[in-house]
C-alpha positions as CSV (number, residue, x, y, z in Angstrom):
1,M,72.8,128.6,-78.2
2,A,74.2,125.2,-78.6
3,S,71.7,122.4,-77.8
4,S,72.0,120.1,-74.8
5,G,74.6,117.4,-75.8
6,K,74.1,114.6,-73.5
7,S,70.3,114.7,-72.8
8,N,69.7,112.6,-75.9
9,E,72.4,109.8,-76.4
10,A,70.9,108.7,-79.6
11,S,71.4,112.1,-81.1
12,K,75.0,112.1,-79.7
13,K,75.7,108.8,-81.6
14,T,74.2,110.2,-84.8
15,M,76.5,113.2,-84.6
16,Y,79.6,111.1,-84.3
17,K,79.0,108.9,-87.2
18,R,81.5,109.1,-89.9
19,L,80.4,111.1,-93.0
20,S,81.3,110.7,-96.7
21,P,83.5,113.4,-98.2
22,I,81.4,116.3,-99.8
23,S,81.5,116.0,-103.6
24,E,81.2,119.7,-104.0
25,F,84.6,120.5,-102.1
26,E,86.2,117.6,-103.8
27,Q,85.2,119.3,-107.2
28,L,86.5,122.6,-106.0
29,T,89.8,121.1,-105.1
30,T,90.1,119.2,-108.5
31,R,89.1,122.4,-110.4
32,A,91.6,124.5,-108.4
33,D,94.5,121.9,-109.2
34,Q,93.6,122.0,-112.8
35,K,93.3,125.8,-112.9
36,S,96.6,126.3,-111.0
37,R,98.5,124.3,-113.6
38,S,97.2,126.5,-116.4
39,N,97.1,129.9,-114.5
40,N,99.6,132.7,-115.0
41,D,101.9,132.5,-111.9
42,N,101.9,136.3,-112.0
43,L,98.2,136.8,-111.5
44,I,97.5,138.8,-108.3
45,E,94.2,137.5,-107.5
46,P,93.8,133.9,-108.8
47,I,90.3,132.7,-110.0
48,C,89.2,129.0,-110.0
49,N,86.2,128.8,-112.3
50,G,84.9,132.0,-110.9
51,I,85.7,131.4,-107.3
52,D,87.9,134.2,-105.7
53,I,90.7,133.0,-103.6
54,T,92.4,135.4,-101.3
55,S,94.6,135.1,-98.3
56,S,93.8,136.9,-95.0
57,N,97.0,136.5,-93.2
58,T,99.8,136.5,-95.7
59,K,102.3,138.1,-93.3
60,A,103.5,135.7,-90.6
61,K,102.5,136.6,-87.2
62,R,105.1,136.1,-84.5
63,K,104.4,133.1,-82.3
64,P,107.3,132.2,-79.9
65,N,105.6,129.0,-78.9
66,Q,105.9,127.7,-82.5
67,A,109.6,128.4,-82.6
68,G,111.3,125.3,-84.0
69,S,107.9,123.7,-85.2
70,A,108.4,122.1,-88.5
71,K,104.6,122.5,-89.4
72,W,104.8,126.3,-88.5
73,E,107.9,126.7,-90.7
74,A,106.4,124.7,-93.6
75,I,103.3,127.1,-93.7
76,R,105.4,130.1,-93.4
77,A,107.7,128.9,-96.2
78,L,104.5,128.2,-98.3
79,I,103.2,131.8,-97.7
80,K,106.5,133.3,-98.5
81,N,106.7,131.5,-101.9
82,D,103.0,132.0,-102.7
83,E,101.2,134.8,-100.8
84,V,97.9,133.5,-102.1
85,A,98.3,130.2,-100.3
86,C,95.0,128.3,-100.6
87,F,93.4,124.7,-100.7
88,K,95.4,124.0,-104.0
89,H,98.4,123.5,-101.7
90,F,96.6,120.8,-99.7
91,E,95.7,117.1,-100.4
92,I,92.2,116.5,-99.1
93,I,92.2,113.1,-97.3
94,K,88.7,112.8,-95.7
95,Q,86.0,114.8,-93.9
96,V,86.4,114.5,-90.3
97,G,83.5,116.7,-89.1
98,E,80.7,119.1,-90.1
99,G,78.4,121.6,-88.6
100,S,75.5,123.9,-89.5
101,V,77.9,126.5,-91.1
102,G,80.6,124.4,-92.7
103,H,82.9,121.2,-92.7
104,I,86.2,120.1,-91.4
105,F,88.7,118.1,-93.5
106,L,91.8,116.3,-92.8
107,C,94.5,117.2,-95.3
108,R,98.2,117.0,-95.9
109,L,100.3,120.0,-96.9
110,S,101.6,118.9,-100.4
111,D,105.1,117.6,-100.6
112,T,105.4,117.6,-96.9
113,P,104.7,115.0,-94.1
114,H,102.6,117.4,-92.3
115,Y,98.9,117.0,-91.6
116,F,96.4,119.7,-90.7
117,V,92.5,120.3,-90.7
118,L,90.8,122.6,-93.0
119,K,87.9,124.3,-91.2
120,T,85.5,125.9,-93.6
121,M,82.7,128.4,-92.7
122,N,80.2,129.6,-95.2
123,R,79.7,133.4,-94.7
124,V,76.3,133.3,-96.5
125,I,74.9,130.9,-94.1
126,L,76.6,132.6,-91.1
127,E,74.9,135.9,-92.2
128,K,71.6,134.3,-92.4
129,I,71.8,133.0,-88.9
130,N,73.5,136.1,-87.6
131,K,76.8,134.5,-86.8
132,A,79.1,136.2,-89.2
133,K,80.5,138.4,-86.5
134,S,81.0,135.6,-84.0
135,I,83.1,133.7,-86.7
136,Q,85.2,136.8,-87.4
137,N,85.7,137.2,-83.7
138,E,86.7,133.6,-83.6
139,I,89.3,134.1,-86.3
140,E,90.7,137.2,-84.6
141,I,90.9,135.3,-81.3
142,L,92.8,132.3,-82.9
143,E,95.3,134.8,-84.5
144,M,96.1,136.1,-80.9
145,L,96.8,132.6,-79.4
146,D,100.1,131.1,-79.0
147,H,100.0,128.4,-76.3
148,P,100.5,124.6,-76.2
149,F,97.0,123.9,-74.9
150,L,95.1,126.2,-77.4
151,P,94.7,125.9,-81.2
152,T,97.3,127.3,-83.6
153,L,95.8,129.1,-86.6
154,Y,98.6,128.4,-89.2
155,H,96.8,130.2,-92.0
156,S,93.4,131.4,-93.2
157,F,92.1,132.3,-96.6
158,Q,88.8,132.8,-98.6
159,I,87.1,130.5,-101.1
160,G,84.3,132.2,-102.6
161,A,81.7,132.5,-99.9
162,S,83.7,130.4,-97.4
163,T,86.4,131.2,-94.9
164,V,89.0,128.6,-94.3
165,A,91.1,128.1,-91.3
166,V,94.1,125.9,-91.3
167,M,94.7,124.3,-87.9
168,D,96.3,121.3,-86.0
169,Y,94.9,117.9,-86.6
170,C,94.3,116.0,-83.3
171,P,94.1,112.3,-84.0
172,G,92.9,111.6,-80.5
173,G,89.5,112.9,-81.2
174,D,87.7,114.9,-78.3
175,L,87.4,114.2,-74.6
176,Y,83.7,113.2,-74.9
177,G,84.7,110.3,-77.2
178,L,87.5,109.3,-75.0
179,Q,85.3,109.4,-71.9
180,R,82.8,107.1,-73.7
181,K,85.6,104.4,-73.7
182,Q,86.1,104.5,-69.9
183,P,84.7,102.1,-67.6
184,R,81.1,103.3,-66.7
185,N,82.1,106.5,-68.7
186,C,84.0,107.8,-65.7
187,F,87.7,108.8,-65.6
188,S,89.9,108.0,-62.7
189,E,90.7,110.9,-60.4
190,E,94.3,110.8,-61.6
191,D,93.2,111.2,-65.2
192,A,90.5,113.7,-64.4
193,R,93.2,115.7,-62.6
194,F,95.5,115.7,-65.6
195,Y,93.0,117.0,-68.0
196,A,91.6,119.4,-65.5
197,S,95.1,120.9,-64.7
198,E,95.7,121.5,-68.5
199,I,92.3,123.1,-68.9
200,I,93.0,125.5,-66.0
201,I,96.4,126.5,-67.7
202,A,94.5,127.1,-70.9
203,L,91.7,129.3,-69.3
204,E,94.2,131.2,-67.3
205,Y,96.1,132.2,-70.4
206,L,92.7,133.2,-72.2
207,H,91.6,135.2,-69.2
208,M,95.0,137.0,-69.2
209,L,94.2,138.1,-72.8
210,G,90.9,139.3,-71.7
211,I,89.0,136.5,-73.3
212,V,86.1,134.6,-71.6
213,Y,85.7,131.2,-73.1
214,R,82.0,130.5,-72.3
215,D,81.8,127.1,-74.0
216,L,83.9,124.6,-71.9
217,K,82.6,121.0,-72.6
218,P,84.1,117.7,-73.3
219,E,83.3,118.0,-77.1
220,N,85.6,121.2,-77.3
221,I,88.5,119.6,-75.7
222,L,90.7,117.8,-78.3
223,I,93.4,115.4,-77.7
224,K,96.8,115.9,-79.6
225,E,99.1,113.4,-80.9
226,D,101.1,113.7,-77.7
227,G,98.1,113.2,-75.4
228,H,97.9,116.7,-74.3
229,I,94.8,118.8,-74.9
230,I,93.7,121.6,-77.2
231,L,90.8,123.8,-76.1
232,T,88.9,124.5,-79.4
233,D,86.0,126.5,-80.8
234,F,85.9,130.1,-79.9
235,D,82.7,131.4,-81.8
236,L,81.0,132.0,-78.2
237,A,84.2,133.6,-76.6
238,K,83.8,137.2,-75.3
239,R,86.8,139.6,-75.7
240,G,87.4,142.8,-73.8
241,S,90.2,145.2,-72.8
242,F,92.1,143.8,-70.0
243,K,95.7,144.3,-68.6
244,P,97.1,141.8,-66.2
245,T,98.4,143.2,-63.1
246,V,101.0,142.0,-60.5
247,N,99.7,141.7,-56.9
248,K,101.4,140.6,-53.8
249,F,99.7,137.7,-51.8
250,P,101.0,136.0,-48.7
251,H,100.2,132.6,-49.7
252,P,102.5,129.5,-49.8
253,L,104.2,128.5,-53.0
254,R,103.1,124.9,-53.0
255,H,100.4,125.6,-55.7
256,I,103.2,126.8,-58.0
257,F,105.7,124.0,-57.6
258,G,103.4,121.2,-56.3
259,R,103.3,119.3,-53.0
260,R,105.1,116.2,-52.2
261,E,104.5,113.6,-49.7
262,N,106.1,114.3,-46.3
263,E,106.3,118.0,-47.4
264,D,108.7,120.1,-45.4
265,N,109.4,123.8,-45.7
266,N,111.4,123.2,-48.8
267,I,110.2,123.1,-52.3
268,D,111.7,121.9,-55.6
269,C,112.7,125.1,-57.5
270,P,112.7,124.4,-61.3
271,R,114.9,127.2,-63.1
272,E,112.0,128.3,-65.4
273,F,108.3,128.7,-65.4
274,V,106.7,127.1,-68.4
275,G,106.8,129.7,-71.2
276,C,106.4,132.7,-69.0
277,F,108.8,133.8,-66.2
278,S,112.1,132.7,-64.8
279,F,112.0,132.3,-61.0
280,T,114.8,134.9,-60.6
281,G,113.0,137.3,-62.8
282,L,109.8,137.0,-60.8
283,L,111.9,137.8,-57.6
284,K,113.6,140.7,-59.2
285,G,110.2,142.0,-60.4
286,F,108.9,141.7,-56.9
287,I,111.8,143.6,-55.4
288,K,111.5,146.4,-58.0
289,L,107.7,146.7,-57.6
290,N,107.8,146.9,-53.9
291,K,111.0,149.0,-53.6
292,V,112.5,146.6,-50.9
293,N,116.1,145.2,-50.4
294,P,116.6,141.8,-51.8
295,P,116.0,139.1,-49.1
296,S,118.9,137.1,-47.9
297,L,118.4,133.9,-49.6
298,P,120.2,131.7,-52.1
299,S,119.2,132.0,-55.8
300,S,117.8,129.2,-57.7
301,E,120.8,129.2,-59.9
302,M,122.9,128.3,-57.0
303,Y,120.6,125.9,-55.2
304,P,117.7,123.7,-56.7
305,R,115.9,124.1,-53.4
306,L,114.3,127.2,-51.8
307,N,113.0,127.5,-48.2
308,I,109.4,128.8,-48.1
309,S,110.0,130.5,-44.8
310,A,112.6,132.6,-46.4
311,V,110.1,134.3,-48.8
312,A,106.7,134.8,-47.3
313,S,105.2,135.7,-50.7
314,L,105.9,136.3,-54.3
315,P,104.3,138.5,-56.8
316,E,101.4,137.0,-58.5
317,M,99.8,137.8,-61.9
318,Q,96.2,139.1,-61.6
319,T,94.8,137.4,-64.7
320,E,91.1,137.5,-64.0
321,P,89.4,140.0,-66.3
322,K,86.7,141.0,-64.0
323,S,85.9,144.1,-66.3
324,V,84.9,141.8,-69.2
325,R,81.1,141.5,-69.1
326,A,78.4,140.0,-71.3
327,M,74.6,139.8,-71.3
328,S,74.0,137.1,-74.0
329,V,72.6,133.7,-73.0
330,V,75.2,131.4,-74.8
331,G,76.6,128.0,-74.3
332,T,75.5,124.4,-73.7
333,Y,72.5,124.2,-71.3
334,E,74.1,121.6,-68.9
335,Y,77.1,123.9,-68.6
336,L,75.5,127.2,-68.1
337,A,76.3,129.1,-65.0
338,P,73.3,130.3,-63.0
339,E,73.9,134.0,-63.9
340,V,73.7,133.1,-67.6
341,A,70.7,130.9,-67.1
342,E,69.0,133.9,-65.3
343,G,70.0,136.4,-68.2
344,K,72.2,138.4,-65.9
345,R,75.5,140.1,-66.7
346,H,78.3,137.8,-66.5
347,G,82.1,137.5,-66.6
348,S,85.0,135.2,-66.3
349,A,83.6,133.4,-63.3
350,V,81.4,131.5,-65.8
351,D,84.4,129.6,-67.0
352,W,85.2,128.3,-63.5
353,W,81.6,127.1,-63.1
354,A,81.9,125.2,-66.2
355,L,85.2,123.7,-65.0
356,G,83.2,122.4,-62.1
357,V,80.5,120.9,-64.4
358,L,83.3,119.4,-66.5
359,L,85.1,117.8,-63.5
360,Y,81.8,116.4,-62.2
361,E,81.2,114.9,-65.6
362,L,84.7,113.3,-65.8
363,L,84.4,111.7,-62.5
364,Y,80.5,110.7,-62.5
365,G,80.0,110.1,-66.1
366,K,77.2,112.7,-66.3
367,T,76.5,116.3,-65.7
368,P,75.3,117.4,-62.4
369,F,72.2,119.3,-63.3
370,L,70.7,117.4,-66.1
371,G,66.9,117.4,-66.1
372,E,64.0,116.1,-68.1
373,D,64.3,119.1,-70.5
374,D,66.2,122.4,-70.8
375,K,63.7,124.2,-68.6
376,D,64.2,121.6,-65.8
377,T,68.0,121.6,-66.4
378,S,67.9,125.4,-66.0
379,M,65.9,125.2,-62.8
380,N,68.3,122.7,-61.3
381,I,71.2,124.9,-62.1
382,R,69.7,128.0,-60.5
383,E,68.2,126.2,-57.3
384,K,69.8,122.8,-56.5
385,P,73.2,121.9,-55.1
386,P,75.2,119.3,-57.1
387,P,74.3,115.8,-56.1
388,F,77.2,113.4,-55.0
389,P,76.0,109.9,-55.3
390,E,77.8,107.1,-53.3
391,L,79.0,105.4,-56.7
392,P,81.4,105.8,-58.3
393,K,83.8,106.6,-55.3
394,V,85.1,110.2,-55.4
395,S,87.3,111.7,-52.9
396,D,86.3,114.4,-50.5
397,A,89.0,116.7,-52.0
398,A,87.2,116.3,-55.5
399,K,83.8,116.8,-54.0
400,D,84.9,120.0,-52.1
401,L,86.6,121.5,-55.5
402,I,83.4,120.7,-57.4
403,S,81.2,122.4,-54.6
404,K,83.4,125.6,-54.5
405,L,83.5,125.8,-58.3
406,L,79.6,125.3,-58.6
407,T,78.8,128.0,-56.0
408,K,75.7,129.9,-57.3
409,E,76.9,133.3,-56.4
410,P,79.7,134.3,-58.8
411,S,81.5,136.6,-56.3
412,K,81.8,133.7,-53.8
413,R,82.9,131.2,-56.4
414,L,86.3,129.6,-56.3
415,G,88.5,131.6,-59.0
416,F,86.4,134.8,-58.8
417,E,89.0,136.8,-57.0
418,R,92.4,135.5,-58.1
419,G,91.4,133.3,-61.0
420,A,93.4,130.1,-61.7
421,S,95.8,130.8,-58.8
422,E,93.0,130.0,-56.2
423,I,92.1,126.8,-58.0
424,K,95.6,125.6,-58.2
425,E,95.9,126.0,-54.4
426,H,93.1,123.5,-53.8
427,H,94.1,120.2,-52.3
428,F,92.7,118.3,-55.2
429,F,95.6,119.4,-57.1
430,D,98.2,118.4,-54.5
431,G,101.2,116.9,-56.4
432,V,100.6,118.7,-59.6
433,N,103.8,120.3,-60.9
434,W,102.4,123.3,-62.6
435,T,105.7,124.6,-63.8
436,L,106.4,121.2,-65.7
437,I,102.8,120.5,-66.6
438,L,104.0,119.7,-70.3
439,K,106.3,117.1,-68.8
440,G,103.4,115.1,-67.4
441,Q,102.4,111.7,-68.7
442,P,99.0,111.8,-70.5
443,P,96.4,109.0,-69.8
444,M,96.2,108.3,-73.5
445,V,98.7,109.1,-76.2
446,P,97.2,108.6,-79.8
447,G,100.7,109.1,-81.5
448,P,101.1,110.9,-84.8
449,Y,99.0,110.5,-87.8
450,Y,100.9,109.0,-90.8
451,G,98.1,108.7,-93.3
452,Q,96.6,105.5,-92.3
453,H,93.0,105.0,-93.1
454,D,91.4,103.6,-90.0
455,D,87.6,103.6,-90.2
456,E,87.5,102.9,-86.5
457,Q,89.6,105.9,-85.6
458,D,87.6,108.3,-83.2
459,D,88.7,111.4,-84.9
460,Y,85.3,113.1,-85.6
461,Y,85.2,116.9,-85.1
462,G,81.7,118.5,-84.5
463,F,81.2,122.2,-84.4
464,D,78.1,124.5,-84.5
């Protein structure tokens, strides 16, 4: 279990200090470069001073979300030309993080302008602490993902006893570091709503794949160069078999398209849902599924506005993997759901609890159940309601959403029945255009990394 992150501010500051590059890895890189110049290009399994290097995903996996990505195509071209692509193809710039099982390095793909991070994980250490299976699970999950708010695993390979994952570099650091730059460590409601919206979309996608994340916290939310988020670290995630279903619910469509001021019965109808379904496609699916005649209403191709009263309901994806259950007590203490703290079987509802804790922390600058120690924190989680101090000022809508997410009984928690759809409908998210979420203006845009050496840049990555 990860230790409580914010109960000891001094230890947090220590974790975020910049570290010097590891000489051993630099030596490996140097030896590999030297060896690659003298090795026979026809060797099937190249050896660098006795260190075996093998590639674990030499065949490109189809990722539609990466279509047109120059970084993705550069890695694919590298693998096509050299199936045993490894660290010799990357220029190590600096270390940007470390954990108990490995290190994270910022690097540039040789002869390209593309920057990545190399996340190294030592299998010998992993086996000693019984985490080898969890890291393998993380790699397998990363290979499944193809979403703008989740990490892209560009490549992975083995160096001796280490597994190395090639992923995106996020120059904005993590949400915890950004929060500490806000007045009184608190985000405005507008900014908190922006980040919470993207997190909901990311969790909805994971749940649709049958993945319960189980480790939501600011330290695991990275800020990309365009200011949007990436949810990272999946070593605690739980996978199960789950197939999304389509259900009909008689609920308004404002949670799909967003509410406007002076809202009437009409809603703006974008042509496409983000990366998923066309509006017309959803209607056709609904008609086919329910074997009814098409309703007499104009199509979205003919008119940009659709009358809500014309369609009482639309088919809705059931993405909540209720059948995926776990017993292990994992996570960060301040974010543990009551059922986890009590050692009970738990499912995807723990992610919605963690969302409530996260939103509280973004708005109030601290978690709601923090006690004097882990035992006290656990008792607060199980027995006390979240406190709402007078300052900073937080809207009733935000408090109501937090209270419903922090419901002790999982079956009564917001999101338990219909998942993200329930949460999107809450009034706190009025005005959020879920179909165009990627078009939203982020609160902070770090911009791309061009190789500048900025010692003050908050780009430290921590992982367990």
